[in-house]
N, C-alpha and C positions, 0 to 999 in steps of 0.2 A: 759577323755571322748574322744572317737574317732569319729570325725565328717568328713564325706566326702562331699565336696561342689561341685555341678555341676553348672557352669555358664560360659557365654561367653563375655558379653558386659560390657560397662562402667557402666551401671546401676546395673548389678549384682555385680560389684565390690564394690558398696556402701554397700550392705548387707554383703558381704564377710568380709569387714574390721571390721564391727561392731561385727559380730559373732566371728571373730578371736581375737579381743580385749577382748571380754567378756568370751569366752569359749575355744578358740583355735581351729584352723582347722588342722586336721591331714593329709588331702589329698585334692587335687583339680583336677577335671576333666574338661577340657576345649578344645577349638579348637586351632590350631597353631597360634601363633602371636597375641593372644588376650590380653586384659588388665589383665585378670586373670593369664595368664602365666607370665607376667612381675611381677605381685604382688607376685605370688608364689615364683618366683626366688629371688626377693628382700627380702622376709620374710623367705626364706629357708624352704618353705613348699613343701614336695614332691608333684609332679603333673604328670598328664598324658594328652597329647594332642592327639586328634583324631577327624576325620571328621564324623565318624559314630560309633554307638555302635554295636559291634559284640560279639560273644560267648566268645572270648578270654578275654574280659574285665571282664566277670562275674567271672571267676576263679581267676583273679588277685584281684578283689575287695573282694572276699570271704577271701582271704589270709590276708587282712587288718583287719578283724574282727571288722567292724565298728559298732558303737552304733546308729548313725543316718546318713541318707542322707538328705541334704538340696539342693533343686533344685530351682534356681532363674534365670529367663531370660536365660534359657539354649538353647532352640530351638530344642532339640532332645527329642523324647519320650523314656522314660526308659521302657524296657520290664518287664513283671511281675516277671520273675525269678531274675531280678536285684533288683526290689523293695522289695523283700522278704528277702534280705540279712541282713539288719541292725538288731541289737539286739532289739532296741526299735521301731523305725519307720522311714519311708521315708516321708519327709515333703516338701511341695511346698509353696513358697511365690508367691501368685497370686495377680495381680494388679487390683482387683475389689472386690465388695461386692457380692461374690457368693451367689446364683447361677446365678446372672446376669453377662453377658459378659464372658462366658467361652471361651477358645480358645486363639490364639496367639496374639491378638491385643486389649486387653480390654481398654487400656488408650485412643488411638485415637477414638475408637468407643464410649466411654463415652462422650468425648468432642463433637464429631460429632452429638450425640443425644441431645446435650444441657443440659446434666446432671449438676445439681448444687452440688451434693455430690457424691463422689467416695470413694474409700478406698482400703484396702488390706486385704487378707484372708490367714490364715495359715491352710493348709489342709493335711490330710492323703492322700497319693498318691495311686491310684488304676489303673487298666488297662484301665479304662474309663477316658479320659482327663478331668481334673478339676471337677470331680464328687465325689471326696472323702469327708469323714466327715470333718466338720469344727471344728478346735480347737479354733480359735480366729479370731476376725475381728477388724479393726480399721477404723473409718470413717474419711474422709477428705473433707472439703468444698472447692470446686474449686474457684480459683481467677477468676475475670472477664476476665483476659487476659491469662488464663492458656493455655499452649501448651503441646503437648505430651511430649516434652523434660522436661519441668519443672515438669509436673505431675509425670513422671517416676522417676525423681530425688527424689521427695518427698515421693512417695509410697515405693521406695526401702529403704529409710531411716526409714520410719515407720515399714516396713516389717522386716528389720534386727533386730530392737529392739524387735518387737513382737515375732519373732520366738525364740529369746533367752529366753523369759519368758515362751513360750510354752514348750521348751525343759526342762527347770527347773521343770515345773509342771508335765510333763510326768515322769521324773525320780523320783519325789516325789510321784507319783501315785495320783496326784491331778487334772489331766487333765480330761475334760468332753466333748469329741467331740460330735457334733450333726450332724445328717444326713441333707443333702440338700433337699429342696423341688423341685423335678424334674419338677413340673408343672410351676415353676417360672423361669426355666432355659432359658437363651438367649445365643446366640453364635456369635463369631466373626470369621474373616478369616484373612489370611495373606494379607497385603497391596500389591497392584500392582502399577507399575508406572502409568498405565492408570487411576487409581482411582483419581489422582490429576488433570487430564486434564479437562479444561472447554472450551466450545465453546462460544466465546464472542458474537457470533451472536444470541445465545440462552442461555444466562447466567443464573446461579442460582440467587435466591434473594440475596440482600445484606447481610441479616442475615445468610443465608446458606453459602455464600462465606466466611464470617468471621469465621464461625465454621470450614469450610474446611481448611482455612489457618492455624488455630491453631491446628487442629487435625492432619494435614499432615506435621507438622513441628517437626523434621527436614526431615522426609522422608514419602512419595514420593514427597512432595511439591505440591503446586497448580500452574499450569502452562497452558499456551496457546501458540499458534503460531500467530504471528502478523507481517504484512509486514512493515518494516522500511527501508528507504533508498533503496528501490527496492529489499530488501532481506527479506525473511521470517525468523524471529528470534524467538527463544524460550524466552518467558517472564515469569518470576517466581514471584509469589506474596508471600511476607514474612510477618511475624508478625511485630507489632509495626509500621504499615503503611510504610513498605519498599517494594521496588520492585527491581528486578534484571534482566538486559538484559543478555542473554547468553554470557558468556565470560567476563562480566564486574562485578564490585563490586556492592553490594547492595546500593541503594540510596533512598532518600525520594521521594515521588510522585512529589513534585514540581521540584526537580532536574531532574527527569525523563522527565517531560514535557519540561523543558528548553533545555535538550540535544536532545530530540527526539519529536519535535512538533507534529508529526503524532500520538504520543501516547495519546494525549488528547482524541481522539475519543474512544480509548480502555477504558480509565478510566471512561469516561462519560457513555459508554455502560454498564459498570459494576457498575455504581452508586457509584464510589469511589471518595471521596472528594480530591480535589487537594490542 
C-alpha cells in the first residue's frame, strides 16, 4: 500500500510513527528542518520538503501512484487537483469532533470554551476546509489541567490509531462515511501573539484566566507588561501555577513574590493565590 503523509510538527510525528509501524509510509511531504524530515531520514522514507504547494508537486505525486494521502497538522491547504490523485482517498486527521471547531486551532479553542469532551475525526478531504464526510470519530474526556500541548499529544495518538482502522475499512469496502451537519459547524482561527495579552488593570475573571493559560500553552502564552525595578517587563503566566519574568526561568508564584516584591500587586489584581 502506498501512503503519502503530509505533516510538519512534533504532533503530526506521533501519528506518522503509528501509521508507519502499522501500514508503512511510502512518502512524506513536509517543511524544511521539521521533525518529519528527521523521521523520514532516519527511517529511510523518501520525502519532499517545501514551503508551499505548487503545480510541480502535482506531477511528482502522480508519479508515485499513491493509494492514500494522510494529512495531519500540516498547515497548508491541499488543492483539489492534488486531493483527487490517490486511488482510494485523501484523509485528514482533525483534532475535534466535527463539525465543531473546524479550522486551524481546534484544540486551544476547545479548552478556551471550557469543553469537557473533545476528540478526533477522520474525514474525507474536499476543497472546503474540514467539511468532508466523516469516516470515524473518537471521543476524549479532557483532564482538569489539560493544556493544548497535552491535548494535541493525546489526540494525535488517538488519530493515528483511528486512521489505520479507517484505511483498512476503506480497502475492505466496509467504510461508511457520513455527511457533516453544516448547521452545527463552528470555526477557529490561527492564534496571534496578541491573543494571549491581558490588561492587568482590567483583567479577565480567574476562571477565564485559567482557561487562557491552559489553552495558550505552549503558544502564544498568556502575558502582560508590568513595571518591576523601574523597568517594564513581560510577565508570562504558565500552567501548574508557574510564572516567568522575561529572560528568566519559570518559577512558583511564591518565589516570584520573594524575588520581585512589586509583583504581589499584579497577582492580587489577577486573583492569583500566592
